Backbone as numpy.savetxt, mean C-alpha at the origin, in Angstrom:
# Nx Ny Nz CAx CAy CAz Cx Cy Cz
1.17 -3.98 1.88 0.66 -2.50 1.73 1.05 -1.26 2.16
2.71 -1.22 1.83 3.05 -0.49 1.93 3.76 -0.08 0.52
3.41 0.96 0.33 4.08 1.28 -1.04 5.61 1.83 -1.05
5.92 0.92 -1.82 7.39 0.92 -1.96 8.40 2.26 -2.90
7.64 2.69 -3.89 7.66 2.84 -5.22 7.17 4.70 -4.29
6.71 4.76 -3.20 6.36 6.38 -3.16 8.56 7.25 -2.13
7.84 8.78 -2.42 9.17 9.40 -2.57 9.33 9.22 -0.42
7.67 9.41 0.07 8.42 8.37 1.56 9.10 7.99 1.81
8.70 6.50 1.25 9.65 5.40 1.19 10.99 5.62 1.01
10.99 6.19 0.19 12.61 6.53 -0.41 13.57 7.30 0.61
12.64 7.92 1.17 13.27 9.32 2.33 13.54 8.48 3.52
13.12 7.26 3.66 13.10 6.37 5.31 14.88 6.09 5.20
15.37 6.44 6.41 16.99 4.86 6.69 15.90 3.66 6.45
17.49 2.83 5.93 17.19 1.36 5.75 16.74 1.08 7.20
16.98 1.48 8.37 16.29 1.22 9.54 15.11 1.25 10.05
14.36 2.10 9.70 13.26 2.66 9.46 12.61 1.67 8.58
13.20 1.32 6.73 12.14 0.38 6.63 12.34 -0.85 7.10
13.08 -1.31 8.16 13.06 -2.80 8.91 12.07 -2.47 9.53
11.35 -1.81 10.05 10.74 -1.80 11.62 9.26 -1.89 10.96
8.50 -2.78 11.72 7.52 -2.97 12.17 6.17 -2.59 10.92
5.33 -2.76 10.20 4.45 -2.36 8.84 3.75 -1.65 9.61
2.90 -1.85 11.00 2.37 -1.27 11.61 2.59 0.14 11.76
3.71 0.42 12.72 4.01 0.99 13.27 5.11 1.93 11.85
4.99 1.59 10.70 4.94 2.51 10.00 4.07 3.53 9.15
3.01 2.75 9.18 1.78 3.13 8.27 1.21 4.44 9.72
1.63 4.17 10.63 1.61 5.47 11.87 2.14 6.16 11.81
3.33 5.78 11.66 4.29 7.43 11.27 3.97 7.84 10.42
3.97 6.85 9.21 3.68 8.22 7.85 3.02 7.44 7.19
1.23 7.93 6.94 0.29 7.30 6.79 0.37 6.99 5.17
1.03 8.37 4.54 1.07 7.86 3.07 1.89 7.14 2.41
2.25 6.23 3.41 2.72 4.59 2.74 2.39 3.80 2.57
0.98 3.77 3.13 -0.22 2.94 2.59 -0.54 3.10 1.10
-0.57 1.79 0.65 -1.29 1.77 -1.06 -2.73 2.23 -1.14
-3.11 2.54 -2.37 -4.17 3.17 -2.43 -4.30 2.75 -3.77
-5.80 2.65 -4.28 -6.93 2.55 -3.21 -6.80 1.15 -2.46
-7.90 1.11 -1.29 -8.00 0.05 -0.66 -9.62 0.30 -1.30
-9.54 -1.09 -2.27 -11.57 -1.28 -2.97 -11.95 -2.43 -1.91
-13.35 -2.34 -1.35 -14.09 -3.82 -0.96 -14.89 -4.24 -1.64
-14.94 -4.90 -2.53 -16.12 -5.23 -3.66 -16.40 -6.83 -3.12
-17.76 -6.43 -2.42 -18.25 -7.19 -1.45 -17.78 -8.18 -0.96
-17.00 -8.07 0.09 -16.15 -8.93 0.92 -14.46 -9.63 0.58
-14.43 -8.91 -1.18 -13.36 -9.53 -1.33 -12.57 -8.20 -1.52
-11.32 -8.56 -1.08 -10.71 -6.49 -0.92 -9.47 -6.77 -1.99
-9.54 -5.34 -2.33 -8.39 -5.35 -3.10 -7.36 -3.99 -3.62
-6.26 -4.29 -3.18 -5.18 -3.04 -2.88 -4.87 -2.64 -4.29
-4.66 -1.48 -4.45 -4.87 -0.68 -5.97 -4.95 -0.71 -6.82
-4.52 -0.45 -8.10 -5.42 -0.62 -9.18 -3.98 -0.57 -10.48
-3.84 -1.89 -10.61 -2.75 -2.54 -11.30 -4.04 -3.00 -12.31
-3.52 -3.50 -13.67 -3.62 -4.34 -14.43 -4.55 -5.41 -13.88
-4.76 -6.19 -12.67 -4.75 -7.23 -12.37 -6.19 -7.26 -11.10
-5.90 -6.14 -10.75 -7.78 -5.85 -10.43 -8.62 -5.19 -11.17
-8.01 -4.47 -11.99 -8.67 -4.16 -13.18 -9.51 -5.00 -13.68
-9.01 -6.03 -13.80 -9.49 -7.32 -14.53 -10.37 -8.05 -13.95
-10.00 -8.01 -12.89 -11.12 -8.70 -11.85 -12.44 -7.63 -11.36
-12.47 -6.72 -11.45 -13.36 -5.82 -11.26 -14.55 -5.46 -12.59
-13.56 -5.08 -13.72 -13.78 -4.73 -14.39 -14.07 -5.56 -15.78
-13.65 -6.99 -15.20 -13.77 -8.25 -16.03 -14.08 -8.21 -17.67
């Protein structure tokens, strides 16, 4: 769930990156991949080709 392509991620030290994901997200909410889509209980993360195919089929 962490967006490792974000500028926030690139600005973190290796020690910070090795931290617990929940703590990272609390400290840096912009690290969370978006969007999170709930489709009748099925959760999708992001908007890549696989998610688009599953939802727009």
